[in-house]
C-alpha positions in Angstrom: 11.9 -30.8 -2.1 12.2 -27.6 -0.8 10.0 -26.0 1.6 8.3 -22.7 1.7 7.1 -20.6 4.4 3.4 -20.0 4.9 2.6 -16.3 4.3 -1.0 -15.1 5.1 -0.4 -12.1 2.7 -0.4 -14.6 -0.5 -3.6 -16.4 0.8 -7.1 -14.8 0.6 -8.8 -17.5 2.7 -6.8 -16.6 5.5 -7.8 -12.9 4.6 -11.2 -13.4 4.6 -11.0 -15.3 7.9 -9.5 -12.5 9.5 -12.8 -10.1 8.3 -9.9 -7.8 6.4 -8.3 -6.7 9.4 -4.3 -6.0 8.9 -3.7 -6.1 12.6 -4.9 -9.7 12.7 -3.4 -10.9 9.4 0.3 -9.6 10.7 -0.4 -12.0 14.0 -1.6 -14.7 11.9 1.3 -14.0 9.9 3.4 -14.6 12.9 1.9 -17.6 13.5 2.4 -18.7 9.8 6.3 -18.1 9.8 6.7 -20.6 13.0 6.8 -23.1 10.4 7.0 -24.1 6.3 4.1 -25.8 4.5 5.0 -29.1 2.6 4.4 -29.0 -0.9 1.1 -30.3 -2.4 -0.1 -30.2 1.5 -3.0 -28.2 2.9 -3.1 -29.2 6.5 -1.0 -26.8 8.0 -2.8 -23.9 5.7 -6.1 -25.0 7.6 -4.5 -24.8 10.8 -3.1 -21.6 10.3 -6.6 -20.3 9.9 -8.2 -22.0 12.6 -5.4 -20.1 14.9 -6.0 -17.1 13.2 -9.5 -16.6 13.7 -8.9 -18.0 17.3 -6.8 -15.1 18.0 -9.1 -12.9 15.9 -11.9 -14.1 18.1 -10.4 -13.4 21.2 -9.1 -9.8 20.1 -12.5 -8.7 18.7 -16.1 -9.4 17.2 -16.3 -9.6 13.7 -19.2 -8.0 11.9 -21.7 -10.1 10.5 -20.2 -9.7 6.8 -16.6 -9.9 7.6 -15.8 -13.0 5.6 -16.8 -10.7 2.5 -12.8 -9.9 1.2 -14.0 -8.5 -2.2 -15.9 -5.1 -1.7 -17.5 -3.4 -4.6 -15.6 -0.9 -5.6 -12.3 -1.7 -4.1 -9.4 -3.5 -6.1 -8.7 -7.3 -5.0 -5.2 -7.7 -3.7 -5.2 -11.4 -4.4 -6.5 -10.5 -8.2 -3.3 -7.7 -9.1 -0.4 -8.9 -10.7 2.5 -9.7 -9.0 5.2 -7.1 -9.0 8.7 -8.0 -11.0 11.6 -9.4 -9.6 13.4 -6.4 -9.3 11.2 -4.7 -7.8 10.6 -7.4 -5.0 14.4 -7.3 -4.6 14.4 -3.8 -4.3 11.3 -3.9 -1.7 13.9 -6.5 0.2 16.7 -4.4 0.6 14.5 -1.7 2.6 15.4 -4.0 5.9 18.9 -4.7 5.1 21.6 -2.3 7.3 18.3 -0.7 8.5 18.9 0.8 12.3 17.5 -0.8 15.1 13.8 -0.2 15.3 13.5 1.2 11.4 13.1 -2.1 9.6 9.9 -1.9 7.6 9.3 -5.9 8.0 8.4 -6.3 4.1 6.5 -9.0 2.7 8.3 -8.2 -0.5 7.9 -11.5 -1.9 4.0 -10.5 -2.0 4.6 -6.7 -4.2 1.8 -6.2 -6.7 1.5 -3.9 -9.2 -1.2 -1.6 -8.2 -1.4 0.9 -11.2 0.6 2.8 -14.2 0.8 6.8 -14.6 1.1 8.1 -18.0 3.4 11.1 -17.0 4.3 14.4 -18.8 7.6 13.2 -20.8 5.1 10.9 -22.8 6.8 7.7 -20.6 4.9 5.4 -17.9 5.5 4.9 -14.7 4.0 1.8 -12.3 3.0 2.2 -8.7 4.1 -0.9 -6.6 2.6 -1.9 -3.0 4.1 -4.5 -0.5 2.6 -5.5 2.5 4.2 -5.1 5.8 4.2 -7.8 8.8 3.5 -4.8 11.1 -0.2 -4.5 9.1 1.0 -1.7 7.0 2.5 -1.1 3.6 5.6 0.1 1.7 5.6 1.5 -1.9 7.2 2.6 -4.8 6.9 4.5 -7.6 8.5 2.9 -10.2 11.9 5.6 -11.1 10.4 7.9 -9.0 10.8 7.1 -5.7 8.4 5.7 -2.7 8.3 5.2 1.1 6.5 3.0 3.9 3.6 3.6 6.5 4.9 0.4 8.3 3.2 0.2 11.2 0.2 1.3 9.7 0.1 4.9 11.9 -0.5 7.6 8.6 -4.1 8.2 8.8 -3.1 10.6 5.1 0.0 10.5 3.8 1.2 12.9 0.8 4.4 13.1 -1.4 6.2 14.5 -4.2 8.8 12.2 -6.1 10.8 13.1 -9.3 13.5 11.9 -11.8 15.5 15.0 -11.7 14.1 18.3 -9.9 12.9 20.7 -11.4 13.5 19.0 -14.9 11.7 15.6 -15.8 9.1 14.2 -14.7 7.4 14.6 -11.5 4.2 12.9 -9.3 2.3 13.9 -6.5 1.3 10.8 -4.7 -0.5 9.8 -1.2 -2.3 7.3 0.7 -5.5 6.8 2.6 -6.7 4.6 5.3 -9.9 6.3 5.6 -13.1 5.2 3.8 -14.2 8.3 3.2 -11.9 9.7 1.4 -13.0 8.9 -2.5 -11.3 12.0 -4.0 -7.5 13.7 -3.9 -7.9 17.5 -5.0 -3.8 18.7 -5.9 -4.1 22.1 -6.0 0.0 23.9 -6.9 0.9 27.3 -6.3 0.9 27.7 -10.2 -0.9 25.4 -12.5 -4.2 23.7 -13.0 -5.8 21.9 -9.9 -6.5 18.2 -10.5 -8.8 15.8 -9.0 -8.4 11.9 -9.2 -9.8 9.0 -7.9 -8.3 6.9 -5.0 -7.4 3.6 -5.9 -8.7 1.6 -2.5 -7.2 -1.9 -2.2 -8.7 -4.7 -0.3 -6.7 -6.6 2.6 -3.7 -6.9 3.6 -3.8 -3.5 2.5 -6.9 -2.0 3.2 -5.7 1.7 1.8 -6.8 4.0 -0.9 -4.0 5.2 -3.3 -3.2 8.0 -5.5 -0.8 9.4 -7.9 -1.2 12.2 -10.0 1.3 13.3 -12.7 2.8 17.0 -12.0 3.8 18.5 -15.6 5.3 22.1 -14.4 6.5 21.0 -11.0 9.1 23.5 -10.7 6.9 26.5 -10.0 4.3 24.3 -8.3 5.1 24.7 -4.5 3.6 24.8 -2.0 1.6 22.1 -3.4 -2.0 22.0 -1.2 -3.0 18.4 -1.0 -6.4 17.5 -0.2 -9.1 14.0 0.6 -12.1 14.7 -0.3 -15.6 12.5 0.6 -18.7 11.8 -1.6 -19.8 15.2 -1.1 -16.7 17.5 -2.0 -15.8 18.1 1.7 -12.4 18.1 2.8 -11.6 14.8 5.3 -7.5 15.9 5.3 -5.3 18.3 4.0 -1.9 18.3 3.7 1.2 21.0 2.4 4.1 19.7 0.3 7.0 22.2 0.8 9.5 22.7 -2.1 12.3 20.1 -2.0 15.6 21.0 -1.8 17.4 21.6 -5.2 20.2 19.8 -6.2 
């Protein structure tokens, strides 16, 4: 029978043992990749948990409640639906032919469907997220675009994606590593200001995301995007310039 490699990104037990720390998850996954797990056996899975916990203890003192994987108000990664096969293949393709040091090392098989966005033209688009082996993530907005924070270095990311610019559906999207951010405010040069709550995702992603439909993208630039805390104060601001026209 074929053997499948162990992946900490699909194992809630290991994620809990590592206290929702993406860097430690990446280390544990490197350990897990050294040998496959025979089908129907859990001995190696337990070994990986113990090894990962030992690595964690050597690096950081975990807080008292570190073994709680699901936090109130946070979407549980392991309960989110798996992404369709074609999306998994797209994430897999990101590393093919990439220059040295540019491969995001996506764990494509663990891609999840995070949310569905209704667009101005009556269609919809799904947001897909996949973890990386460096402790970060890659995202794709169905039919529109996406990007990566492969090494978990971007505290606040914001971007614009469209099927056809300036015609056709368009969105403003972003990510936030800070837990202080609870909302995103999108303020176009012309048009209505929008606020949307961030969707936070548990380990191994441990970040917040937003996607907002932009009905009149042609006259929207520059677009100011701000992250807001519970009191409505900005904890980060980005400006999205107009993309080049075709």
